[in-house]
C-alpha positions in Angstrom: 19.5 -19.1 5.6 17.1 -15.7 6.9 15.4 -16.6 9.8 11.2 -16.6 9.1 11.0 -13.4 11.4 13.4 -11.5 9.4 11.0 -12.1 6.5 8.1 -11.1 8.4 10.2 -7.9 9.7 10.8 -7.2 5.8 7.0 -7.3 5.1 5.9 -5.3 8.3 8.6 -2.9 7.2 7.7 -2.7 3.4 4.5 -2.1 4.4 5.4 1.0 6.5 6.8 2.2 4.1 3.7 2.3 1.3 1.8 3.5 4.0 4.3 6.3 4.7 3.8 7.4 0.9 0.4 7.4 0.7 -0.1 11.7 0.1 -3.1 12.8 2.5 -4.8 15.2 0.7 -4.3 13.8 -3.6 -4.5 10.8 -5.1 -1.2 7.9 -5.9 -0.6 4.9 -7.7 0.4 1.8 -7.0 3.4 2.1 -9.9 4.4 5.4 -8.0 4.2 4.1 -5.1 6.4 1.4 -6.6 9.0 3.6 -7.7 8.5 5.1 -4.6 9.9 2.0 -2.3 12.2 0.9 -5.1 14.0 3.9 -4.7 14.2 3.7 -1.3 16.0 0.5 -1.5 13.7 -2.6 -1.2 13.6 -5.0 -4.5 9.5 -6.1 -4.7 7.8 -6.6 -7.8 4.7 -4.2 -8.8 2.0 -6.7 -7.5 3.7 -7.1 -4.6 3.1 -3.5 -3.5 -0.2 -3.7 -4.9 -1.1 -6.7 -2.4 0.3 -4.9 0.3 -1.9 -1.8 -0.1 -5.4 -4.5 -0.7 -4.1 -4.9 2.8 -3.5 -1.5 3.9 -7.1 -0.2 2.0 -8.8 -3.1 3.9 -7.3 -2.1 8.1 -6.9 1.6 7.2 -9.0 4.4 6.0 -7.9 5.0 2.0 -10.3 5.8 -0.6 -9.0 3.7 -3.5 -10.5 3.9 -6.8 -9.6 0.8 -8.7 -9.8 1.3 -12.3 -6.3 0.2 -15.0 -4.6 2.0 -12.6 -4.9 1.4 -8.8 -5.1 5.3 -6.9 -5.4 5.9 -3.4 -5.1 8.6 -0.5 -6.5 8.7 2.9 -9.9 8.7 3.3 -11.7 11.9 5.0 -12.2 11.8 9.1 -15.5 10.0 9.1 -15.4 7.7 6.5 -15.1 4.2 7.0 -12.4 2.4 4.8 -12.6 1.3 1.5 -14.1 -2.2 1.2 -13.3 -4.8 -2.5 -17.2 -6.3 -3.6 -16.8 -9.5 -1.8 -13.8 -8.5 0.4 
């Protein structure tokens, strides 16, 4: 039986992998990031990637546009992190 710590570590590593794959100068989509982490060996759903992106965007200076295709990139220096309405 896996320990609870391995699950937390797996989530932390997945979040780092997602953060590492967000391009610096252009936007990307959550679907594209999902494909990239799947190719890197992570077996997670698109929704899991989107939940982690929400957490990343609330803590790091990442600009995000939420429409039918979620897109994000690092914010220019001096811009505050994106906050969803009510979030």
